[in-house]
C-alpha positions as CSV (number, residue, x, y, z in Angstrom):
1,M,40.2,-64.6,73.2
2,A,40.6,-68.2,72.1
3,D,37.5,-70.4,71.8
4,P,38.4,-74.0,72.9
5,H,35.4,-75.4,71.0
6,F,36.1,-73.7,67.7
7,Q,37.8,-75.8,65.0
8,S,39.6,-73.6,62.4
9,I,39.9,-74.7,58.8
10,G,43.6,-75.5,59.2
11,A,46.4,-75.5,56.6
12,V,46.1,-76.1,52.9
13,E,47.1,-79.6,51.9
14,A,46.1,-79.5,48.2
15,F,45.3,-76.9,45.6
16,E,43.6,-77.1,42.2
17,D,43.0,-74.3,39.7
18,N,39.8,-75.1,37.7
19,G,39.7,-72.1,35.4
20,G,38.6,-69.3,37.7
21,V,37.4,-71.7,40.4
22,F,40.1,-72.6,43.0
23,D,39.6,-75.8,45.1
24,L,41.6,-76.2,48.3
25,R,41.7,-79.2,50.6
26,C,42.5,-78.2,54.1
27,E,43.2,-80.1,57.3
28,H,39.7,-79.6,58.6
29,G,37.5,-79.0,55.5
30,L,37.2,-78.0,51.9
31,V,37.3,-74.4,50.5
32,R,36.3,-73.2,47.1
33,V,37.1,-69.7,45.8
34,A,35.3,-68.6,42.6
35,I,36.1,-65.4,40.7
36,L,32.7,-64.2,39.3
37,S,33.8,-60.8,38.0
38,D,36.5,-58.3,38.4
39,S,35.0,-57.2,41.7
40,I,32.9,-60.2,43.0
41,V,34.4,-63.3,44.6
42,R,32.5,-66.3,46.1
43,V,33.9,-68.3,48.9
44,R,32.5,-71.6,50.1
45,A,33.7,-73.9,52.9
46,T,32.5,-77.1,54.3
47,Q,33.6,-79.6,56.9
48,A,32.0,-82.4,54.9
49,T,33.8,-84.5,52.4
50,G,32.2,-82.6,49.5
51,F,30.1,-79.5,48.8
52,G,26.4,-79.7,48.8
53,P,24.2,-78.7,45.7
54,D,24.9,-75.3,44.4
55,F,21.5,-73.8,45.1
56,S,20.2,-70.5,46.5
57,Y,16.9,-68.7,46.4
58,A,18.7,-65.4,46.7
59,I,20.8,-65.6,43.6
60,A,19.5,-64.3,40.3
61,K,22.6,-64.4,38.2
62,T,24.4,-67.7,38.0
63,K,26.3,-67.4,34.7
64,W,29.2,-65.0,34.5
65,P,31.6,-64.1,31.7
66,K,35.1,-65.4,32.0
67,V,37.3,-63.1,34.1
68,D,40.8,-62.1,32.9
69,A,42.6,-62.9,36.1
70,T,46.2,-63.7,36.8
71,V,47.3,-66.4,39.3
72,R,50.6,-66.8,41.1
73,S,51.1,-69.8,43.3
74,G,54.0,-70.3,45.8
75,K,54.0,-70.0,49.6
76,E,50.7,-68.2,49.0
77,I,48.2,-68.1,46.1
78,V,47.5,-64.6,44.7
79,I,44.6,-64.1,42.2
80,R,44.5,-60.6,40.6
81,T,41.7,-59.0,38.6
82,K,41.3,-55.4,37.4
83,K,39.5,-54.4,40.6
84,L,40.7,-56.8,43.3
85,A,43.5,-59.1,44.6
86,V,42.7,-62.2,46.6
87,T,45.6,-63.7,48.6
88,I,45.2,-67.2,50.0
89,H,47.7,-67.8,52.7
90,K,48.3,-71.6,53.0
91,S,49.5,-72.3,56.6
92,P,46.9,-71.9,58.0
93,L,44.4,-71.0,55.3
94,R,43.5,-67.3,55.5
95,I,42.0,-65.3,52.7
96,E,42.8,-61.6,52.3
97,F,41.1,-59.2,49.9
98,T,43.0,-56.1,48.7
99,T,42.8,-53.4,46.1
100,P,45.1,-53.8,43.1
101,D,47.6,-51.4,44.7
102,G,47.7,-53.4,47.9
103,R,45.3,-51.6,50.3
104,V,43.7,-54.2,52.5
105,L,39.9,-54.2,52.3
106,N,39.2,-57.2,54.6
107,A,40.7,-60.5,55.6
108,D,40.2,-63.6,57.7
109,D,41.3,-63.0,61.3
110,A,44.9,-64.3,61.6
111,T,44.2,-66.3,64.8
112,R,40.9,-68.0,64.0
113,G,39.8,-67.5,60.4
114,M,37.0,-69.7,59.1
115,G,35.8,-72.8,60.9
116,W,33.2,-74.6,62.9
117,E,31.9,-75.2,66.4
118,G,29.9,-78.4,66.1
119,A,27.3,-77.7,63.4
120,K,27.8,-73.9,63.5
121,C,29.8,-72.4,60.7
122,R,31.7,-69.2,61.5
123,S,34.0,-66.6,60.0
124,H,36.2,-64.4,62.1
125,R,37.2,-61.3,60.2
126,T,39.5,-58.3,60.7
127,L,38.0,-55.0,61.8
128,D,39.6,-51.7,60.9
129,A,39.6,-48.9,63.4
130,E,37.7,-46.6,61.0
131,E,35.3,-49.2,59.6
132,M,31.6,-48.5,59.6
133,F,28.9,-51.0,58.7
134,F,25.6,-50.5,56.9
135,G,22.9,-52.7,55.3
136,C,21.8,-55.9,57.1
137,G,18.3,-55.5,55.7
138,E,15.4,-54.6,57.9
139,K,16.8,-53.7,61.3
140,T,15.7,-51.2,63.9
141,S,19.2,-50.7,65.4
142,P,21.2,-47.5,64.6
143,L,22.1,-46.6,61.1
144,N,25.8,-47.6,61.6
145,K,25.8,-51.2,62.7
146,R,29.3,-51.2,64.1
147,G,29.4,-52.4,67.7
148,S,26.1,-54.2,67.4
149,K,25.0,-57.8,67.3
150,T,22.2,-58.6,64.9
151,T,20.2,-61.8,64.4
152,F,18.7,-63.0,61.1
153,W,15.6,-65.1,61.9
154,N,12.2,-63.9,60.6
155,K,10.1,-63.3,63.6
156,D,6.6,-61.8,64.1
157,D,7.3,-59.4,66.9
158,P,4.8,-56.5,67.0
159,D,6.3,-55.1,70.1
160,H,9.8,-54.7,68.7
161,T,11.9,-51.7,69.6
162,Y,15.2,-50.3,68.5
163,A,17.0,-52.9,70.6
164,T,15.3,-55.9,69.0
165,E,17.7,-58.0,67.0
166,A,15.4,-60.2,64.8
167,I,12.2,-59.0,63.2
168,Y,10.3,-59.8,60.0
169,V,13.0,-59.8,57.3
170,S,16.5,-61.5,57.0
171,I,19.0,-60.1,54.6
172,P,22.5,-61.0,55.7
173,F,24.2,-58.5,53.5
174,L,26.8,-56.2,55.1
175,I,28.3,-53.1,53.6
176,S,31.6,-51.8,55.0
177,T,33.0,-48.4,54.3
178,R,35.9,-46.3,55.5
179,P,38.1,-43.6,53.8
180,D,39.2,-45.1,50.5
181,A,38.0,-48.6,51.2
182,H,34.6,-50.1,50.5
183,Y,33.4,-53.7,50.4
184,G,30.3,-55.8,50.9
185,I,29.7,-59.4,52.1
186,F,26.6,-61.4,51.4
187,W,26.5,-64.3,53.8
188,D,24.2,-66.7,51.9
189,N,23.0,-69.1,54.6
190,T,19.3,-69.4,55.4
191,H,19.8,-71.0,58.9
192,L,19.6,-68.8,62.0
193,T,22.5,-66.3,61.5
194,Q,24.2,-63.8,63.7
195,F,26.5,-60.9,62.8
196,N,28.6,-59.7,65.7
197,L,30.0,-56.5,64.3
198,G,32.6,-55.6,66.8
199,Q,30.6,-56.3,70.0
200,V,33.5,-58.5,71.2
201,G,36.3,-58.0,73.8
202,D,39.2,-56.8,71.6
203,E,37.1,-54.9,69.0
204,K,39.7,-55.9,66.4
205,H,37.6,-58.4,64.6
206,Y,34.0,-59.2,63.8
207,I,32.1,-62.5,63.4
208,L,29.6,-63.9,60.9
209,E,28.0,-67.1,62.0
210,S,25.2,-69.5,61.1
211,A,23.6,-72.3,63.2
212,A,24.3,-74.9,60.5
213,G,25.2,-75.4,56.8
214,E,28.1,-74.3,54.7
215,I,30.0,-71.1,54.8
216,D,29.0,-69.5,51.6
217,Y,29.7,-65.8,51.1
218,Y,30.1,-63.3,48.3
219,F,32.7,-60.6,48.6
220,F,32.0,-57.3,46.7
221,A,34.8,-54.8,46.1
222,G,34.1,-51.3,44.8
223,D,35.5,-47.8,44.5
224,S,32.4,-46.6,46.2
225,M,29.4,-47.9,48.1
226,R,27.4,-47.4,44.9
227,E,29.6,-50.0,43.2
228,V,29.1,-52.5,46.1
229,V,25.3,-52.1,46.0
230,R,25.4,-52.4,42.2
231,G,27.3,-55.6,42.4
232,Y,25.1,-57.1,45.1
233,T,21.9,-56.3,43.1
234,E,23.5,-57.7,39.9
235,L,23.9,-60.9,41.8
236,T,20.5,-61.0,43.6
237,G,18.4,-59.1,41.1
238,R,16.6,-55.8,41.0
239,M,13.1,-54.7,41.4
240,W,10.7,-54.4,38.5
241,M,8.8,-51.2,37.6
242,P,5.7,-51.2,39.8
243,P,2.4,-49.9,38.6
244,R,2.3,-46.1,38.9
245,W,-0.7,-46.2,41.2
246,A,1.4,-48.1,43.8
247,L,3.4,-44.9,44.3
248,G,0.4,-43.0,45.4
249,F,-1.1,-42.7,48.9
250,Q,-2.6,-45.9,50.4
251,Q,-5.1,-46.3,53.2
252,C,-5.6,-49.4,55.4
253,R,-7.0,-50.5,58.7
254,W,-7.4,-53.8,60.5
255,S,-10.1,-53.9,59.4
256,Y,-12.7,-52.1,57.3
257,M,-15.4,-54.5,58.4
258,S,-17.8,-54.2,55.4
259,A,-18.2,-53.0,51.9
260,D,-20.3,-50.2,53.2
261,E,-17.4,-49.1,55.5
262,I,-14.9,-49.2,52.7
263,M,-17.2,-47.1,50.5
264,E,-17.6,-44.6,53.2
265,V,-13.8,-44.2,53.5
266,A,-13.5,-43.9,49.8
267,K,-16.2,-41.2,49.6
268,N,-14.5,-39.3,52.4
269,F,-11.3,-39.1,50.5
270,R,-13.0,-37.8,47.4
271,K,-15.3,-35.4,49.2
272,R,-12.4,-33.9,51.2
273,K,-10.1,-33.9,48.1
274,I,-7.4,-35.8,49.8
275,P,-5.4,-37.8,47.2
276,C,-5.5,-41.6,47.5
277,D,-5.1,-44.5,45.1
278,V,-5.4,-47.6,47.2
279,I,-7.7,-49.0,49.9
280,Y,-6.9,-52.3,51.6
281,C,-9.0,-55.2,52.8
282,D,-7.5,-56.7,55.9
283,I,-8.3,-60.2,57.2
284,D,-12.0,-59.5,58.0
285,Y,-13.1,-59.3,54.4
286,M,-12.8,-63.1,54.3
287,D,-15.3,-65.8,55.2
288,G,-14.0,-67.0,58.6
289,Y,-10.5,-66.0,57.6
290,R,-10.5,-68.5,54.8
291,V,-8.0,-67.2,52.2
292,F,-9.3,-66.5,48.7
293,T,-12.9,-66.0,49.9
294,W,-15.2,-63.0,50.7
295,D,-17.5,-62.8,53.7
296,P,-21.0,-63.2,52.1
297,K,-22.7,-61.1,54.8
298,T,-20.4,-58.1,54.9
299,F,-19.0,-58.2,51.4
300,P,-22.0,-59.7,49.5
301,K,-21.2,-58.1,46.1
302,P,-17.4,-57.7,45.9
303,Q,-17.4,-57.3,42.1
304,E,-19.9,-54.4,42.3
305,M,-17.9,-52.8,45.1
306,L,-14.6,-53.1,43.3
307,R,-16.2,-51.7,40.0
308,T,-17.6,-48.7,41.9
309,L,-14.3,-48.0,43.6
310,R,-12.4,-48.3,40.4
311,K,-14.7,-45.7,38.8
312,M,-13.8,-43.4,41.7
313,G,-10.1,-43.9,41.0
314,F,-9.3,-46.5,43.7
315,R,-7.6,-49.8,43.5
316,V,-8.1,-52.4,46.2
317,V,-5.4,-54.7,47.7
318,T,-6.4,-57.8,49.7
319,I,-4.5,-59.6,52.3
320,I,-3.6,-63.3,52.0
321,D,-2.0,-65.3,54.8
322,P,-0.3,-68.7,54.4
323,G,-2.4,-70.5,57.0
324,V,-5.3,-72.4,55.3
325,K,-8.2,-73.2,57.6
326,N,-8.2,-76.9,58.3
327,D,-11.7,-77.5,57.1
328,D,-12.3,-80.3,54.6
329,G,-15.5,-78.5,53.5
330,Y,-13.4,-75.6,52.2
331,A,-12.1,-76.1,48.7
332,V,-8.6,-74.7,49.2
333,C,-8.0,-77.1,52.1
334,R,-9.6,-80.1,50.5
335,D,-7.8,-79.7,47.2
336,G,-4.5,-79.1,48.9
337,K,-4.8,-82.2,51.0
338,E,-5.8,-84.3,48.0
339,K,-2.8,-83.1,46.0
340,G,-0.3,-83.2,49.0
341,M,0.4,-79.4,49.0
342,F,0.7,-78.9,52.7
343,L,3.5,-79.5,55.1
344,K,3.6,-82.7,57.1
345,K,5.2,-83.7,60.4
346,P,8.1,-86.1,60.4
347,D,5.7,-88.9,61.2
348,G,3.7,-88.2,58.0
349,G,0.6,-86.5,59.5
350,W,-0.4,-83.0,58.4
351,F,1.3,-80.3,60.4
352,T,-1.2,-78.0,61.9
353,G,-0.9,-74.7,63.8
354,N,-3.1,-72.0,65.0
355,V,-3.4,-68.5,63.4
356,W,-6.5,-66.3,62.6
357,P,-8.8,-69.1,61.2
358,G,-8.0,-71.4,64.2
359,E,-6.4,-74.7,63.2
360,C,-4.6,-74.4,59.9
361,V,-2.5,-76.3,57.4
362,F,0.4,-74.6,55.6
363,P,1.5,-74.9,52.0
364,D,5.2,-75.8,51.4
365,F,6.2,-72.8,49.4
366,T,9.7,-74.2,48.9
367,S,8.1,-76.6,46.4
368,E,7.7,-75.5,42.8
369,G,4.6,-77.7,42.5
370,V,3.0,-76.1,45.5
371,R,3.8,-72.6,44.2
372,K,2.1,-73.4,40.9
373,W,-0.8,-74.9,42.8
374,W,-1.2,-71.8,45.0
375,G,-0.9,-69.3,42.2
376,P,-4.2,-69.9,40.4
377,W,-6.2,-69.5,43.6
378,H,-5.6,-65.7,43.1
379,K,-7.6,-65.8,39.9
380,G,-11.0,-65.3,41.6
381,L,-9.8,-62.2,43.4
382,L,-8.3,-60.8,40.3
383,D,-11.4,-61.5,38.2
384,D,-13.4,-59.7,40.9
385,G,-11.3,-56.7,40.3
386,V,-8.6,-56.9,43.1
387,A,-5.5,-55.0,42.0
388,G,-2.8,-56.3,44.3
389,I,-2.0,-58.9,47.0
390,W,-0.6,-58.3,50.5
391,N,1.2,-61.3,51.9
392,D,1.2,-61.3,55.7
393,M,1.9,-63.7,58.6
394,N,4.5,-65.4,56.4
395,E,7.5,-65.6,58.7
396,P,5.6,-68.0,59.2
397,A,3.7,-67.0,62.4
398,V,2.3,-69.9,64.2
399,W,0.8,-69.0,67.6
400,N,0.6,-72.3,69.4
401,H,4.2,-73.5,68.9
402,P,7.3,-72.5,70.8
403,G,9.1,-69.5,69.2
404,G,5.9,-68.5,67.5
405,T,6.7,-70.5,64.3
406,M,6.8,-74.0,63.1
407,P,8.8,-76.7,64.8
408,L,12.3,-76.8,63.3
409,D,12.0,-80.5,62.3
410,I,9.1,-80.0,59.9
411,P,10.3,-81.3,56.5
412,H,10.3,-79.0,53.4
413,E,10.9,-80.0,49.8
414,Y,13.3,-77.1,49.2
415,D,13.0,-77.5,45.4
416,G,14.3,-81.0,45.4
417,Q,16.7,-80.8,48.3
418,W,14.6,-82.1,51.2
419,T,15.4,-80.3,54.4
420,T,13.8,-79.1,57.6
421,H,12.2,-75.8,58.7
422,E,15.5,-75.0,60.4
423,R,16.9,-74.2,56.9
424,A,13.6,-73.3,55.2
425,H,12.3,-70.8,57.8
426,N,13.9,-67.6,56.5
427,V,12.8,-68.3,52.9
428,Y,9.2,-69.3,53.6
429,G,7.8,-65.8,53.2
430,F,10.2,-65.2,50.3
431,N,8.7,-68.2,48.4
432,M,5.1,-67.2,49.3
433,A,5.7,-63.8,47.8
434,R,7.4,-65.5,44.8
435,A,4.4,-67.7,44.3
436,C,2.1,-64.7,44.3
437,H,4.2,-62.6,42.0
438,E,4.6,-65.5,39.5
439,A,0.8,-66.1,39.6
440,L,0.0,-62.5,38.9
441,R,2.5,-62.4,36.0
442,T,0.8,-65.5,34.6
443,L,-2.8,-64.5,35.1
444,K,-2.2,-60.9,33.8
445,P,0.9,-61.2,31.7
446,N,1.1,-57.6,30.6
447,E,0.0,-55.9,33.8
448,R,2.6,-55.1,36.4
449,P,2.0,-57.0,39.6
450,F,1.8,-55.3,43.0
451,V,2.8,-57.6,45.8
452,I,3.6,-56.8,49.4
453,T,5.3,-59.1,51.9
454,R,6.0,-58.9,55.6
455,A,8.7,-61.6,55.7
456,A,11.5,-62.0,53.2
457,Y,15.1,-63.1,52.5
458,A,17.8,-61.6,50.3
459,G,16.6,-61.2,46.6
460,I,13.0,-60.5,47.6
461,Q,13.1,-57.4,45.4
462,R,12.6,-59.6,42.4
463,Y,9.1,-60.5,43.6
464,S,7.8,-58.1,46.1
465,M,8.1,-54.8,47.9
466,V,8.5,-54.9,51.7
467,W,6.7,-53.0,54.4
468,T,8.3,-53.0,57.8
469,G,5.6,-54.9,59.6
470,D,3.6,-54.1,62.7
471,N,5.0,-51.0,64.3
472,Q,3.6,-48.8,67.1
473,S,2.1,-45.3,67.2
474,L,5.1,-44.0,69.1
475,W,7.4,-41.1,68.3
476,E,10.5,-43.3,68.6
477,Q,9.1,-45.6,65.9
478,L,8.7,-42.7,63.5
479,A,12.4,-41.9,64.2
480,V,13.6,-45.5,63.9
481,S,11.8,-46.0,60.5
482,I,14.4,-43.7,58.9
483,P,17.6,-45.7,59.5
484,E,15.5,-48.9,59.1
485,C,14.4,-48.1,55.6
486,I,17.7,-46.5,54.6
487,N,19.5,-49.8,55.4
488,L,16.8,-51.9,53.9
489,S,17.1,-49.8,50.7
490,L,20.9,-50.3,50.8
491,S,20.2,-54.1,51.0
492,G,18.6,-54.3,47.6
493,V,15.0,-53.5,48.6
494,P,14.4,-49.9,47.4
495,F,10.6,-50.2,47.5
496,C,9.9,-50.1,51.2
497,G,8.2,-48.1,54.0
498,P,6.5,-48.3,57.4
499,D,2.9,-48.0,58.5
500,V,2.4,-44.3,58.6
501,G,0.9,-43.2,61.9
502,G,1.9,-46.5,63.5
503,F,-0.1,-49.8,63.6
504,G,-0.4,-50.6,67.3
505,R,-1.5,-48.2,70.1
506,D,-3.4,-44.9,69.7
507,C,-2.0,-42.3,67.4
508,T,-2.3,-38.6,68.1
509,G,-3.1,-35.8,65.7
510,E,0.4,-34.3,66.1
511,L,2.1,-37.7,65.5
512,L,-0.1,-38.4,62.4
513,A,0.7,-34.9,61.0
514,R,4.4,-35.4,61.5
515,W,4.4,-39.0,60.2
516,T,2.4,-38.1,57.1
517,Q,4.9,-35.3,56.3
518,A,7.7,-37.8,56.5
519,G,5.8,-40.7,54.8
520,A,5.2,-38.5,51.8
521,F,8.9,-39.0,51.0
522,F,9.2,-42.7,51.7
523,P,9.0,-45.0,48.7
524,F,5.9,-46.8,50.1
525,F,3.3,-44.4,51.6
526,R,0.5,-46.2,53.5
527,N,-1.5,-45.2,56.6
528,H,-2.4,-48.3,58.6
529,T,-3.7,-49.0,62.1
530,A,-4.9,-51.9,64.2
531,M,-8.3,-53.0,65.5
532,G,-9.1,-51.5,68.9
533,T,-6.9,-48.4,68.3
534,R,-8.0,-44.9,67.5
535,R,-8.8,-44.4,63.8
536,Q,-6.2,-42.4,62.0
537,E,-7.6,-41.6,58.5
538,P,-6.3,-38.1,57.6
539,W,-9.5,-36.4,58.7
540,T,-10.0,-38.1,62.1
541,F,-8.1,-35.5,64.2
542,G,-9.9,-32.3,63.1
543,K,-9.4,-29.7,60.4
544,E,-5.8,-28.6,61.3
545,V,-4.4,-32.1,61.0
546,E,-6.6,-32.9,58.0
547,D,-5.3,-29.8,56.1
548,I,-1.6,-30.8,56.9
549,C,-2.2,-34.4,55.7
550,R,-3.9,-33.1,52.5
551,R,-1.0,-30.7,51.9
552,Y,1.7,-33.3,52.1
553,I,-0.2,-36.1,50.4
554,S,-0.9,-33.6,47.6
555,L,2.8,-32.7,47.4
556,R,3.6,-36.4,47.0
557,Y,1.4,-36.5,44.0
558,Q,2.9,-33.3,42.5
559,L,6.3,-35.0,42.9
560,L,5.3,-38.3,41.2
561,P,7.3,-37.6,38.0
562,Y,10.4,-37.2,40.1
563,V,9.6,-40.2,42.3
564,Y,8.9,-42.3,39.1
565,N,12.3,-41.4,37.8
566,L,13.8,-42.8,41.0
567,F,11.9,-46.1,40.7
568,H,13.2,-46.5,37.2
569,E,16.8,-45.8,38.3
570,A,16.3,-48.6,41.0
571,T,15.4,-51.1,38.3
572,I,18.5,-50.3,36.3
573,S,21.2,-50.0,38.9
574,G,19.7,-51.1,42.3
575,A,20.2,-47.6,43.7
576,P,18.1,-46.7,46.7
577,I,15.1,-44.4,46.3
578,M,15.4,-43.2,49.9
579,R,19.0,-42.5,50.5
580,S,21.4,-41.8,53.3
581,L,23.3,-38.5,53.1
582,F,26.6,-40.4,52.5
583,W,25.2,-42.1,49.4
584,E,25.2,-38.8,47.6
585,F,28.0,-37.1,49.6
586,P,30.5,-39.8,50.5
587,E,33.3,-37.3,51.2
588,D,31.4,-35.6,54.0
589,A,32.2,-37.5,57.1
590,N,29.3,-35.9,59.1
591,G,26.7,-37.7,56.9
592,Y,27.6,-41.2,58.2
593,A,26.4,-40.4,61.7
594,I,23.1,-38.7,60.7
595,D,20.1,-41.0,60.9
596,D,17.3,-38.5,61.4
597,Q,17.4,-37.0,57.9
598,F,17.4,-38.6,54.4
599,L,17.5,-37.8,50.8
600,L,14.7,-38.7,48.3
601,G,16.8,-39.4,45.3
602,P,19.7,-37.0,44.7
603,S,17.9,-33.7,45.1
604,L,15.4,-33.6,48.0
605,L,16.7,-33.4,51.6
606,V,14.1,-34.4,54.1
607,A,14.4,-33.7,57.8
608,P,11.3,-35.0,59.7
609,V,10.3,-33.8,63.1
610,A,10.1,-36.8,65.3
611,K,9.7,-35.3,68.8
612,P,6.4,-34.2,70.3
613,G,6.0,-30.5,70.7
614,A,9.1,-29.6,68.7
615,R,8.6,-26.5,66.5
616,Q,12.1,-26.2,65.2
617,R,15.0,-28.5,64.5
618,A,18.6,-28.5,63.5
619,V,19.2,-29.7,59.9
620,Y,22.6,-30.7,58.5
621,L,23.2,-29.6,54.9
622,P,25.8,-31.8,53.4
623,A,29.1,-30.3,52.1
624,G,29.6,-30.5,48.4
625,S,26.5,-28.5,47.4
626,E,24.5,-25.4,48.2
627,W,20.9,-25.9,49.3
628,Y,17.6,-24.1,48.8
629,S,14.8,-24.1,51.4
630,Y,11.9,-25.6,49.5
631,W,9.5,-23.3,51.3
632,T,11.4,-19.9,51.3
633,K,13.8,-20.5,48.4
634,Q,16.6,-19.1,50.6
635,K,20.0,-20.5,49.6
636,H,22.3,-22.0,52.2
637,A,25.9,-23.1,52.1
638,G,26.6,-26.8,52.5
639,G,28.7,-28.4,55.3
640,E,26.8,-26.7,58.1
641,Y,23.9,-27.0,60.4
642,V,21.0,-24.6,60.2
643,T,18.2,-24.2,62.7
644,V,14.9,-24.4,60.9
645,S,11.5,-23.2,62.1
646,A,9.1,-26.2,62.0
647,P,5.6,-25.3,63.0
648,L,3.2,-28.2,62.9
649,D,2.3,-27.6,59.3
650,K,6.0,-27.3,58.1
651,L,8.3,-30.2,57.3
652,P,12.0,-29.0,57.0
653,L,12.7,-29.7,53.3
654,F,15.6,-28.6,51.2
655,V,16.6,-28.9,47.5
656,R,20.1,-29.5,46.2
657,A,21.4,-26.6,44.1
658,G,21.7,-27.7,40.4
659,S,18.5,-29.7,40.5
660,I,15.6,-29.7,38.0
661,I,12.6,-31.4,39.7
662,P,9.9,-32.6,37.3
663,M,6.5,-32.1,38.9
664,T,2.8,-31.9,38.0
665,E,-0.2,-29.9,39.1
666,P,-2.1,-31.6,42.0
667,I,-4.2,-34.7,41.3
668,E,-6.3,-36.9,43.4
669,F,-5.3,-40.2,41.9
670,V,-2.6,-41.2,39.4
671,D,-4.9,-41.7,36.3
672,Q,-7.3,-38.9,37.1
673,R,-6.3,-37.2,33.9
674,P,-3.4,-37.4,31.4
675,I,-0.3,-35.5,32.4
676,D,0.1,-33.2,29.4
677,E,2.2,-30.6,31.2
678,I,5.3,-31.1,33.3
679,I,6.5,-28.4,35.7
680,L,10.3,-28.1,35.8
681,D,11.1,-26.8,39.2
682,V,14.6,-25.3,38.7
683,Y,17.1,-24.7,41.5
684,P,20.1,-23.2,39.8
685,G,23.6,-24.3,40.7
686,S,27.0,-24.4,39.0
687,K,25.6,-27.1,36.7
688,T,21.8,-27.5,36.6
689,T,20.3,-30.7,35.2
690,G,17.4,-33.1,35.5
691,H,15.5,-35.7,33.5
692,L,12.1,-37.2,33.0
693,Y,11.4,-40.9,32.5
694,E,7.9,-41.8,31.1
695,D,6.0,-44.9,30.2
696,D,2.4,-46.1,30.4
697,G,2.7,-46.9,34.1
698,E,0.9,-50.2,34.0
699,S,2.3,-52.7,31.4
700,F,5.6,-54.2,30.5
701,D,5.8,-52.5,27.2
702,H,8.6,-50.3,28.5
703,E,10.8,-53.4,28.5
704,R,10.2,-53.5,24.7
705,G,11.2,-49.9,24.2
706,A,7.9,-48.1,24.8
707,Y,9.3,-45.4,27.1
708,S,10.7,-41.9,26.8
709,L,13.7,-40.3,28.4
710,T,14.3,-36.6,28.3
711,H,17.3,-34.8,29.8
712,F,17.1,-31.1,30.8
713,T,19.9,-28.5,31.2
714,W,19.4,-25.0,32.6
715,K,22.1,-22.5,31.8
716,D,22.0,-18.7,31.7
717,G,18.2,-18.6,32.1
718,E,17.7,-21.0,29.2
719,L,16.3,-24.5,29.1
720,T,17.8,-27.1,26.8
721,M,16.0,-30.5,26.2
722,D,17.7,-33.6,24.9
723,K,15.2,-36.4,24.0
724,K,17.3,-39.5,24.5
725,K,14.4,-41.9,23.8
726,T,11.0,-41.3,22.4
727,G,9.3,-44.7,22.5
728,F,6.4,-43.6,24.7
729,K,4.1,-41.5,22.5
730,S,1.6,-40.3,25.1
731,G,4.0,-38.4,27.3
732,A,4.1,-34.8,28.3
733,K,3.4,-32.3,25.6
734,K,4.3,-29.1,27.4
735,Y,7.0,-28.0,29.9
736,R,6.7,-25.1,32.3
737,V,9.8,-23.7,34.0
738,Q,9.7,-22.5,37.6
739,N,13.0,-20.7,38.3
740,N,13.8,-20.6,42.0
741,A,17.0,-18.6,41.7
742,A,17.6,-16.8,45.0
């Protein structure tokens, strides 16, 4: 259906080849096509007389080796690399991406193509009948996004459901897959953006659109989804190795109201022998919600509290919000005003908005000077003994303004390109997390930072992990967290997870048991709940639920060597830690529709129970492998459903045949004792392999070679070890084989 208000780019009037960058002047705008690599192409378009500054917060890699490409120009321009052909049709301009042998991956819609509707920029694109869409960051919609419409605008919405389009994180990265065709598009525009993925009348095209700014997208071609994700994370960066303790179980509540209450929680964990590494201080640890302070009445001796907790094996993470109480007697506020660190209204007065402290001023985190000013304020907390920082409310949430955020006309420096909140909104939380990460790296240069953020934009994995915000203690929110985190992981953010048990509303013992079972296999494993709700520490629902929680939290700790392997892989290739079935088994068509199961790495198939009262469930075992029940060791064929008994204390869990899972004996926190012995849990298959990555778990020495990597092979009842790297001298000294042959 034609849109009378849409102005297409028109025909090509002039073309210039600038050595891998192709500039085209069209009837209604300019287009630039840049070949970054054999499989990555950047496309920009503007209706202005020239392109704006080449700047993006998302992009980590800006310099690329010269690509060996051929160019043929005639009625159309054809650019060929080893992995991709780009055809630019001239009248009107339409861009088509194909494989080297001519199979079409994606193209501009022939009728509309790229163009504008007023300030809005839009791309109409062809939609194949078999095409499926994944990625799009943190979304609660179904796993396959085809047929959906999604909005990218960071929003504090604690009542979000599976139908909510916009929540806390905006990552406009789309992955398309169909038999023998895979591509990705990163639409790098920080204005309010919408993807209409086939929710249109003819269902033969889809639409990418932003409220303002240039069209600026990156096209990734690949022989597989793995290649597409590898390309995207090469462009936007990959996560760093977190401290090992961040992989353990973490306990939070809004709020533990005093040092005494935190100590009581800590003592309960150790008394009950429930493993735990981290306890959080939510907003009430502060003096009147003033960031970087302690309440002198309820937390009178924070250093003493933190030293005691550390001796017990706990780290403490404190929350920090962007809103600074507007109180000139408060040092952070006074200093920030004197140095001009806070956002101002267009008329030059301080912008203020209400959040937890009441009236607040807000740092302009899009300014390098502000980020460097903000960072050193963390020093006091770190000197006290705080181990990590939790950035919250950074969409930013502002309660007393329309839309729950800042007015869109608030000016931002945007690192030298002054703009308004309309453009800066989606990168505000990103830059707050960046300021925190950079501060922790500066203040403790050889200690891995632990930073959490609620709001983010593409590329956030370079600075922070992401938790999925304020969910609810509802069974459907347990269920939706699986596709939500699978797609977030596919979008370059492998370190992610929900609040186990749910944040809002009252949890039940059954829900906590089931959510803890599932949460033990998510990358981030934290129990968190809200003020005014029923408490949900693992022991609060009686012995049965406590025993179940202890069992699965303990299993998480036993699996930490395997989990640590996966984090290392994520830093190298951008691979998800929590994986869809189709990531490992792309030839099995059934896996693309399954959103209630997932894989932890290549080997563990997790099938959570997400319905109250359910005591069995169907589990699909992907074709391409045989599978062992983790509990019974019974072997099953792949490519079929099995009905699995699932009493309350049993999570359906399977292991891929051919796996060697490195494990340890149970521990209560990660550095309780040195891990001298590794248990190699062997599940024989036609080819049985595994590996173990080791480093000190806390410093950056591994980046200088201080790590070990050992490969294992099991054949005919014999274990073979191949030490690929031996730079970490304090690793495992002994290996014990558990052969689970059926």
